[in-house]
TORKOL-4160 file (C-alpha; in steps of 0.2 Angstrom, whole numbers, padded with zeros to 4 digits, m for minus):
340
<pt num="1" X="0000" Y="0000" Z="0000"/>
<pt num="2" X="0006" Y="0018" Z="m0004"/>
<pt num="3" X="0010" Y="0028" Z="0012"/>
<pt num="4" X="0001" Y="0042" Z="0005"/>
<pt num="5" X="m0016" Y="0033" Z="0008"/>
<pt num="6" X="m0013" Y="0036" Z="0027"/>
<pt num="7" X="m0011" Y="0055" Z="0026"/>
<pt num="8" X="m0026" Y="0066" Z="0030"/>
<pt num="9" X="m0028" Y="0086" Z="0031"/>
<pt num="10" X="m0030" Y="0090" Z="0050"/>
<pt num="11" X="m0034" Y="0108" Z="0055"/>
<pt num="12" X="m0019" Y="0115" Z="0065"/>
<pt num="13" X="m0030" Y="0120" Z="0079"/>
<pt num="14" X="m0036" Y="0102" Z="0082"/>
<pt num="15" X="m0018" Y="0096" Z="0087"/>
<pt num="16" X="m0019" Y="0097" Z="0106"/>
<pt num="17" X="m0006" Y="0108" Z="0114"/>
<pt num="18" X="m0010" Y="0105" Z="0132"/>
<pt num="19" X="m0021" Y="0091" Z="0140"/>
<pt num="20" X="m0039" Y="0094" Z="0146"/>
<pt num="21" X="m0040" Y="0103" Z="0162"/>
<pt num="22" X="m0045" Y="0087" Z="0172"/>
<pt num="23" X="m0038" Y="0070" Z="0167"/>
<pt num="24" X="m0051" Y="0058" Z="0161"/>
<pt num="25" X="m0063" Y="0072" Z="0154"/>
<pt num="26" X="m0058" Y="0069" Z="0136"/>
<pt num="27" X="m0071" Y="0065" Z="0123"/>
<pt num="28" X="m0073" Y="0047" Z="0116"/>
<pt num="29" X="m0077" Y="0042" Z="0099"/>
<pt num="30" X="m0084" Y="0024" Z="0100"/>
<pt num="31" X="m0082" Y="0015" Z="0084"/>
<pt num="32" X="m0092" Y="m0002" Z="0080"/>
<pt num="33" X="m0084" Y="m0012" Z="0068"/>
<pt num="34" X="m0099" Y="m0024" Z="0066"/>
<pt num="35" X="m0112" Y="m0010" Z="0063"/>
<pt num="36" X="m0099" Y="0002" Z="0054"/>
<pt num="37" X="m0105" Y="0017" Z="0064"/>
<pt num="38" X="m0100" Y="0029" Z="0078"/>
<pt num="39" X="m0105" Y="0035" Z="0095"/>
<pt num="40" X="m0099" Y="0052" Z="0102"/>
<pt num="41" X="m0097" Y="0050" Z="0120"/>
<pt num="42" X="m0085" Y="0054" Z="0134"/>
<pt num="43" X="m0072" Y="0045" Z="0144"/>
<pt num="44" X="m0083" Y="0044" Z="0160"/>
<pt num="45" X="m0095" Y="0034" Z="0149"/>
<pt num="46" X="m0081" Y="0020" Z="0144"/>
<pt num="47" X="m0088" Y="0006" Z="0157"/>
<pt num="48" X="m0105" Y="0006" Z="0148"/>
<pt num="49" X="m0098" Y="0002" Z="0131"/>
<pt num="50" X="m0086" Y="m0012" Z="0136"/>
<pt num="51" X="m0093" Y="m0029" Z="0139"/>
<pt num="52" X="m0093" Y="m0035" Z="0157"/>
<pt num="53" X="m0083" Y="m0051" Z="0153"/>
<pt num="54" X="m0068" Y="m0039" Z="0147"/>
<pt num="55" X="m0050" Y="m0038" Z="0153"/>
<pt num="56" X="m0041" Y="m0022" Z="0150"/>
<pt num="57" X="m0022" Y="m0024" Z="0146"/>
<pt num="58" X="m0012" Y="m0008" Z="0150"/>
<pt num="59" X="0006" Y="m0003" Z="0146"/>
<pt num="60" X="0015" Y="0002" Z="0163"/>
<pt num="61" X="0031" Y="0009" Z="0155"/>
<pt num="62" X="0036" Y="0025" Z="0163"/>
<pt num="63" X="0042" Y="0040" Z="0153"/>
<pt num="64" X="0060" Y="0045" Z="0157"/>
<pt num="65" X="0064" Y="0064" Z="0157"/>
<pt num="66" X="0074" Y="0059" Z="0142"/>
<pt num="67" X="0078" Y="0077" Z="0134"/>
<pt num="68" X="0095" Y="0084" Z="0138"/>
<pt num="69" X="0105" Y="0098" Z="0130"/>
<pt num="70" X="0123" Y="0096" Z="0128"/>
<pt num="71" X="0137" Y="0108" Z="0123"/>
<pt num="72" X="0148" Y="0103" Z="0107"/>
<pt num="73" X="0165" Y="0105" Z="0113"/>
<pt num="74" X="0171" Y="0109" Z="0095"/>
<pt num="75" X="0158" Y="0124" Z="0091"/>
<pt num="76" X="0152" Y="0128" Z="0109"/>
<pt num="77" X="0134" Y="0127" Z="0102"/>
<pt num="78" X="0120" Y="0119" Z="0112"/>
<pt num="79" X="0112" Y="0103" Z="0104"/>
<pt num="80" X="0097" Y="0093" Z="0110"/>
<pt num="81" X="0098" Y="0075" Z="0113"/>
<pt num="82" X="0084" Y="0063" Z="0116"/>
<pt num="83" X="0091" Y="0047" Z="0126"/>
<pt num="84" X="0082" Y="0033" Z="0119"/>
<pt num="85" X="0089" Y="0017" Z="0127"/>
<pt num="86" X="0105" Y="0009" Z="0134"/>
<pt num="87" X="0111" Y="m0008" Z="0140"/>
<pt num="88" X="0124" Y="m0004" Z="0151"/>
<pt num="89" X="0120" Y="0015" Z="0155"/>
<pt num="90" X="0137" Y="0020" Z="0147"/>
<pt num="91" X="0133" Y="0018" Z="0129"/>
<pt num="92" X="0117" Y="0027" Z="0124"/>
<pt num="93" X="0107" Y="0027" Z="0108"/>
<pt num="94" X="0101" Y="0045" Z="0105"/>
<pt num="95" X="0091" Y="0055" Z="0094"/>
<pt num="96" X="0098" Y="0072" Z="0088"/>
<pt num="97" X="0094" Y="0084" Z="0074"/>
<pt num="98" X="0105" Y="0080" Z="0059"/>
<pt num="99" X="0113" Y="0066" Z="0067"/>
<pt num="100" X="0122" Y="0060" Z="0050"/>
<pt num="101" X="0133" Y="0075" Z="0051"/>
<pt num="102" X="0141" Y="0071" Z="0067"/>
<pt num="103" X="0158" Y="0061" Z="0065"/>
<pt num="104" X="0164" Y="0048" Z="0077"/>
<pt num="105" X="0175" Y="0056" Z="0090"/>
<pt num="106" X="0165" Y="0072" Z="0092"/>
<pt num="107" X="0162" Y="0076" Z="0110"/>
<pt num="108" X="0148" Y="0085" Z="0119"/>
<pt num="109" X="0147" Y="0092" Z="0138"/>
<pt num="110" X="0132" Y="0087" Z="0147"/>
<pt num="111" X="0128" Y="0093" Z="0165"/>
<pt num="112" X="0139" Y="0086" Z="0180"/>
<pt num="113" X="0154" Y="0088" Z="0167"/>
<pt num="114" X="0148" Y="0071" Z="0159"/>
<pt num="115" X="0157" Y="0070" Z="0142"/>
<pt num="116" X="0148" Y="0060" Z="0129"/>
<pt num="117" X="0158" Y="0054" Z="0113"/>
<pt num="118" X="0151" Y="0050" Z="0097"/>
<pt num="119" X="0155" Y="0032" Z="0095"/>
<pt num="120" X="0151" Y="0029" Z="0076"/>
<pt num="121" X="0144" Y="0039" Z="0062"/>
<pt num="122" X="0125" Y="0038" Z="0061"/>
<pt num="123" X="0117" Y="0026" Z="0048"/>
<pt num="124" X="0100" Y="0029" Z="0053"/>
<pt num="125" X="0091" Y="0043" Z="0063"/>
<pt num="126" X="0101" Y="0039" Z="0078"/>
<pt num="127" X="0119" Y="0038" Z="0084"/>
<pt num="128" X="0128" Y="0032" Z="0099"/>
<pt num="129" X="0136" Y="0042" Z="0114"/>
<pt num="130" X="0149" Y="0033" Z="0124"/>
<pt num="131" X="0151" Y="0041" Z="0143"/>
<pt num="132" X="0165" Y="0036" Z="0155"/>
<pt num="133" X="0152" Y="0034" Z="0169"/>
<pt num="134" X="0134" Y="0027" Z="0169"/>
<pt num="135" X="0120" Y="0038" Z="0167"/>
<pt num="136" X="0107" Y="0032" Z="0180"/>
<pt num="137" X="0089" Y="0036" Z="0180"/>
<pt num="138" X="0092" Y="0049" Z="0194"/>
<pt num="139" X="0103" Y="0059" Z="0182"/>
<pt num="140" X="0088" Y="0060" Z="0170"/>
<pt num="141" X="0076" Y="0065" Z="0184"/>
<pt num="142" X="0088" Y="0079" Z="0189"/>
<pt num="143" X="0093" Y="0086" Z="0173"/>
<pt num="144" X="0082" Y="0080" Z="0159"/>
<pt num="145" X="0065" Y="0087" Z="0153"/>
<pt num="146" X="0049" Y="0078" Z="0148"/>
<pt num="147" X="0051" Y="0073" Z="0130"/>
<pt num="148" X="0035" Y="0081" Z="0123"/>
<pt num="149" X="0033" Y="0077" Z="0104"/>
<pt num="150" X="0037" Y="0089" Z="0090"/>
<pt num="151" X="0019" Y="0093" Z="0086"/>
<pt num="152" X="0017" Y="0101" Z="0104"/>
<pt num="153" X="0024" Y="0118" Z="0099"/>
<pt num="154" X="0029" Y="0123" Z="0117"/>
<pt num="155" X="0043" Y="0119" Z="0130"/>
<pt num="156" X="0039" Y="0106" Z="0143"/>
<pt num="157" X="0031" Y="0114" Z="0158"/>
<pt num="158" X="0030" Y="0108" Z="0176"/>
<pt num="159" X="0013" Y="0100" Z="0176"/>
<pt num="160" X="0019" Y="0089" Z="0160"/>
<pt num="161" X="0029" Y="0079" Z="0172"/>
<pt num="162" X="0012" Y="0073" Z="0180"/>
<pt num="163" X="0000" Y="0073" Z="0165"/>
<pt num="164" X="0012" Y="0066" Z="0151"/>
<pt num="165" X="0013" Y="0051" Z="0163"/>
<pt num="166" X="0000" Y="0037" Z="0166"/>
<pt num="167" X="m0005" Y="0036" Z="0184"/>
<pt num="168" X="0000" Y="0018" Z="0184"/>
<pt num="169" X="0017" Y="0020" Z="0176"/>
<pt num="170" X="0030" Y="0009" Z="0185"/>
<pt num="171" X="0045" Y="0004" Z="0175"/>
<pt num="172" X="0055" Y="0019" Z="0168"/>
<pt num="173" X="0061" Y="0017" Z="0150"/>
<pt num="174" X="0050" Y="0026" Z="0138"/>
<pt num="175" X="0055" Y="0041" Z="0128"/>
<pt num="176" X="0036" Y="0045" Z="0123"/>
<pt num="177" X="0021" Y="0041" Z="0133"/>
<pt num="178" X="0009" Y="0027" Z="0129"/>
<pt num="179" X="m0004" Y="0039" Z="0127"/>
<pt num="180" X="m0020" Y="0030" Z="0127"/>
<pt num="181" X="m0017" Y="0027" Z="0146"/>
<pt num="182" X="m0016" Y="0046" Z="0149"/>
<pt num="183" X="m0035" Y="0046" Z="0150"/>
<pt num="184" X="m0037" Y="0035" Z="0164"/>
<pt num="185" X="m0040" Y="0040" Z="0182"/>
<pt num="186" X="m0043" Y="0031" Z="0198"/>
<pt num="187" X="m0061" Y="0034" Z="0198"/>
<pt num="188" X="m0063" Y="0027" Z="0180"/>
<pt num="189" X="m0052" Y="0012" Z="0185"/>
<pt num="190" X="m0063" Y="0009" Z="0200"/>
<pt num="191" X="m0080" Y="0011" Z="0190"/>
<pt num="192" X="m0073" Y="m0003" Z="0177"/>
<pt num="193" X="m0068" Y="m0014" Z="0192"/>
<pt num="194" X="m0086" Y="m0012" Z="0200"/>
<pt num="195" X="m0092" Y="m0018" Z="0183"/>
<pt num="196" X="m0082" Y="m0034" Z="0184"/>
<pt num="197" X="m0069" Y="m0028" Z="0171"/>
<pt num="198" X="m0052" Y="m0034" Z="0175"/>
<pt num="199" X="m0035" Y="m0026" Z="0172"/>
<pt num="200" X="m0018" Y="m0032" Z="0169"/>
<pt num="201" X="m0001" Y="m0023" Z="0166"/>
<pt num="202" X="0012" Y="m0028" Z="0153"/>
<pt num="203" X="0027" Y="m0016" Z="0147"/>
<pt num="204" X="0034" Y="m0010" Z="0132"/>
<pt num="205" X="0047" Y="0005" Z="0132"/>
<pt num="206" X="0041" Y="0016" Z="0119"/>
<pt num="207" X="0055" Y="0021" Z="0107"/>
<pt num="208" X="0058" Y="0024" Z="0089"/>
<pt num="209" X="0048" Y="0009" Z="0084"/>
<pt num="210" X="0032" Y="0018" Z="0089"/>
<pt num="211" X="0034" Y="0036" Z="0084"/>
<pt num="212" X="0046" Y="0035" Z="0070"/>
<pt num="213" X="0036" Y="0041" Z="0054"/>
<pt num="214" X="0035" Y="0030" Z="0038"/>
<pt num="215" X="0046" Y="0039" Z="0025"/>
<pt num="216" X="0045" Y="0025" Z="0012"/>
<pt num="217" X="0034" Y="0027" Z="m0003"/>
<pt num="218" X="0025" Y="0009" Z="0001"/>
<pt num="219" X="0022" Y="0005" Z="0019"/>
<pt num="220" X="0028" Y="m0012" Z="0017"/>
<pt num="221" X="0046" Y="m0005" Z="0014"/>
<pt num="222" X="0047" Y="0003" Z="0032"/>
<pt num="223" X="0057" Y="m0005" Z="0044"/>
<pt num="224" X="0052" Y="m0005" Z="0063"/>
<pt num="225" X="0066" Y="m0001" Z="0076"/>
<pt num="226" X="0066" Y="m0014" Z="0090"/>
<pt num="227" X="0058" Y="m0010" Z="0107"/>
<pt num="228" X="0060" Y="m0019" Z="0123"/>
<pt num="229" X="0044" Y="m0028" Z="0131"/>
<pt num="230" X="0041" Y="m0038" Z="0146"/>
<pt num="231" X="0025" Y="m0049" Z="0151"/>
<pt num="232" X="0026" Y="m0056" Z="0169"/>
<pt num="233" X="0021" Y="m0073" Z="0173"/>
<pt num="234" X="0006" Y="m0067" Z="0182"/>
<pt num="235" X="0000" Y="m0056" Z="0167"/>
<pt num="236" X="0003" Y="m0071" Z="0156"/>
<pt num="237" X="m0007" Y="m0082" Z="0167"/>
<pt num="238" X="m0022" Y="m0070" Z="0168"/>
<pt num="239" X="m0022" Y="m0065" Z="0150"/>
<pt num="240" X="m0022" Y="m0084" Z="0145"/>
<pt num="241" X="m0035" Y="m0088" Z="0157"/>
<pt num="242" X="m0047" Y="m0074" Z="0151"/>
<pt num="243" X="m0044" Y="m0081" Z="0133"/>
<pt num="244" X="m0049" Y="m0098" Z="0138"/>
<pt num="245" X="m0065" Y="m0091" Z="0147"/>
<pt num="246" X="m0069" Y="m0082" Z="0131"/>
<pt num="247" X="m0067" Y="m0065" Z="0138"/>
<pt num="248" X="m0065" Y="m0050" Z="0128"/>
<pt num="249" X="m0046" Y="m0044" Z="0127"/>
<pt num="250" X="m0046" Y="m0025" Z="0126"/>
<pt num="251" X="m0029" Y="m0017" Z="0123"/>
<pt num="252" X="m0026" Y="0001" Z="0129"/>
<pt num="253" X="m0015" Y="0008" Z="0116"/>
<pt num="254" X="m0006" Y="0002" Z="0101"/>
<pt num="255" X="0010" Y="m0003" Z="0112"/>
<pt num="256" X="m0001" Y="m0015" Z="0122"/>
<pt num="257" X="m0007" Y="m0023" Z="0105"/>
<pt num="258" X="0011" Y="m0025" Z="0100"/>
<pt num="259" X="0016" Y="m0034" Z="0116"/>
<pt num="260" X="0001" Y="m0046" Z="0115"/>
<pt num="261" X="0004" Y="m0050" Z="0097"/>
<pt num="262" X="0023" Y="m0052" Z="0100"/>
<pt num="263" X="0022" Y="m0063" Z="0115"/>
<pt num="264" X="0010" Y="m0074" Z="0107"/>
<pt num="265" X="0016" Y="m0093" Z="0104"/>
<pt num="266" X="0008" Y="m0109" Z="0102"/>
<pt num="267" X="m0010" Y="m0101" Z="0105"/>
<pt num="268" X="m0006" Y="m0092" Z="0121"/>
<pt num="269" X="0004" Y="m0077" Z="0127"/>
<pt num="270" X="0021" Y="m0082" Z="0135"/>
<pt num="271" X="0028" Y="m0074" Z="0149"/>
<pt num="272" X="0046" Y="m0066" Z="0148"/>
<pt num="273" X="0056" Y="m0051" Z="0141"/>
<pt num="274" X="0063" Y="m0047" Z="0125"/>
<pt num="275" X="0063" Y="m0035" Z="0110"/>
<pt num="276" X="0050" Y="m0033" Z="0097"/>
<pt num="277" X="0050" Y="m0027" Z="0079"/>
<pt num="278" X="0033" Y="m0032" Z="0075"/>
<pt num="279" X="0025" Y="m0020" Z="0062"/>
<pt num="280" X="0007" Y="m0023" Z="0060"/>
<pt num="281" X="0000" Y="m0018" Z="0043"/>
<pt num="282" X="m0017" Y="m0022" Z="0034"/>
<pt num="283" X="m0019" Y="m0040" Z="0031"/>
<pt num="284" X="m0012" Y="m0045" Z="0048"/>
<pt num="285" X="m0022" Y="m0057" Z="0058"/>
<pt num="286" X="m0024" Y="m0052" Z="0076"/>
<pt num="287" X="m0022" Y="m0067" Z="0088"/>
<pt num="288" X="m0025" Y="m0060" Z="0105"/>
<pt num="289" X="m0034" Y="m0043" Z="0104"/>
<pt num="290" X="m0053" Y="m0041" Z="0102"/>
<pt num="291" X="m0055" Y="m0022" Z="0105"/>
<pt num="292" X="m0044" Y="m0007" Z="0105"/>
<pt num="293" X="m0044" Y="0009" Z="0116"/>
<pt num="294" X="m0032" Y="0021" Z="0107"/>
<pt num="295" X="m0029" Y="0040" Z="0103"/>
<pt num="296" X="m0030" Y="0049" Z="0086"/>
<pt num="297" X="m0013" Y="0046" Z="0077"/>
<pt num="298" X="m0003" Y="0056" Z="0067"/>
<pt num="299" X="m0003" Y="0054" Z="0047"/>
<pt num="300" X="0009" Y="0043" Z="0039"/>
<pt num="301" X="0013" Y="0034" Z="0056"/>
<pt num="302" X="0015" Y="0015" Z="0060"/>
<pt num="303" X="0001" Y="0018" Z="0073"/>
<pt num="304" X="m0012" Y="0023" Z="0060"/>
<pt num="305" X="m0007" Y="0009" Z="0050"/>
<pt num="306" X="m0010" Y="m0003" Z="0064"/>
<pt num="307" X="m0026" Y="0004" Z="0068"/>
<pt num="308" X="m0031" Y="0003" Z="0050"/>
<pt num="309" X="m0026" Y="m0015" Z="0050"/>
<pt num="310" X="m0037" Y="m0018" Z="0066"/>
<pt num="311" X="m0053" Y="m0009" Z="0060"/>
<pt num="312" X="m0052" Y="m0008" Z="0041"/>
<pt num="313" X="m0047" Y="0007" Z="0029"/>
<pt num="314" X="m0064" Y="0012" Z="0025"/>
<pt num="315" X="m0071" Y="0013" Z="0043"/>
<pt num="316" X="m0055" Y="0022" Z="0050"/>
<pt num="317" X="m0055" Y="0035" Z="0037"/>
<pt num="318" X="m0074" Y="0039" Z="0040"/>
<pt num="319" X="m0070" Y="0039" Z="0058"/>
<pt num="320" X="m0056" Y="0051" Z="0057"/>
<pt num="321" X="m0067" Y="0062" Z="0045"/>
<pt num="322" X="m0081" Y="0062" Z="0059"/>
<pt num="323" X="m0068" Y="0066" Z="0072"/>
<pt num="324" X="m0063" Y="0081" Z="0062"/>
<pt num="325" X="m0080" Y="0087" Z="0059"/>
<pt num="326" X="m0085" Y="0085" Z="0077"/>
<pt num="327" X="m0069" Y="0095" Z="0082"/>
<pt num="328" X="m0061" Y="0081" Z="0092"/>
<pt num="329" X="m0044" Y="0085" Z="0098"/>
<pt num="330" X="m0030" Y="0076" Z="0090"/>
<pt num="331" X="m0014" Y="0066" Z="0095"/>
<pt num="332" X="m0005" Y="0063" Z="0112"/>
<pt num="333" X="m0014" Y="0076" Z="0123"/>
<pt num="334" X="m0030" Y="0074" Z="0113"/>
<pt num="335" X="m0046" Y="0063" Z="0113"/>
<pt num="336" X="m0048" Y="0045" Z="0113"/>
<pt num="337" X="m0056" Y="0031" Z="0102"/>
<pt num="338" X="m0063" Y="0014" Z="0107"/>
<pt num="339" X="m0065" Y="0002" Z="0093"/>
<pt num="340" X="m0077" Y="m0013" Z="0097"/>
């Protein structure tokens, strides 16, 4: 399929620059695949739309304050870096503007006199920086800032530290929020529990695989970057039991979809950790996900491709057109969609 099929015109004012004043007060577009119609609602009504024999699967990854500025020791100029991931806390994969121009050996000075050296020239949007001492999570808490996406045209503010994080975030490692989860509040979770709807948590640390846009002419030629995920033994047991009991498995966000589908083996979800490069495109057969709770996604993104694979091209195009006409708010701090 041509990538251009996943682009759409969106008025600039519909791109949410701030979250709604009260978490959980967003609008909800309910999309019914069997009937092919839509219902305009709100997040507070979510429990009424879900079957009582449902289990919600959340991504509990925590957003790291991953944006840090370093001084180029060659030029004295400041440069922005997004620290994506590291296996030993000393060698970091980073995203920075015009990464391909930085040659091996280039050095940058970061807070606490930490010097990062470009380890190799970039052959992708990212490169690697090597530090003499490890950069632990506390370093990012002290010197980093919330990595708001580029379509939010403002610097991160104090309240973003809370609002660009789910209330159940537990394991630090993401450089972008699993945004579908941003809508949930404790009262909403309690309302779901009162209805008998279960919830379970898995982990996928959001990185380039989730937010890197498709730049190829055909979606099939796009390569996903790998992202780390984990499914605990308890989570796997509960999800597999729910499947055997014919319960409805509801993925909260595209990252939860990719965890469930990546961990699927021999008819069930396997516990464990690893990396996934799973790229879900139209024609994919979903093995573990019955319904999807998600946000409205950016044009030409793998997220929009995944949602289209789940609900069908025609229905998603109509749903997005409806959302634009009804003035829904789009992207990370925007409104939500429930696909039944």
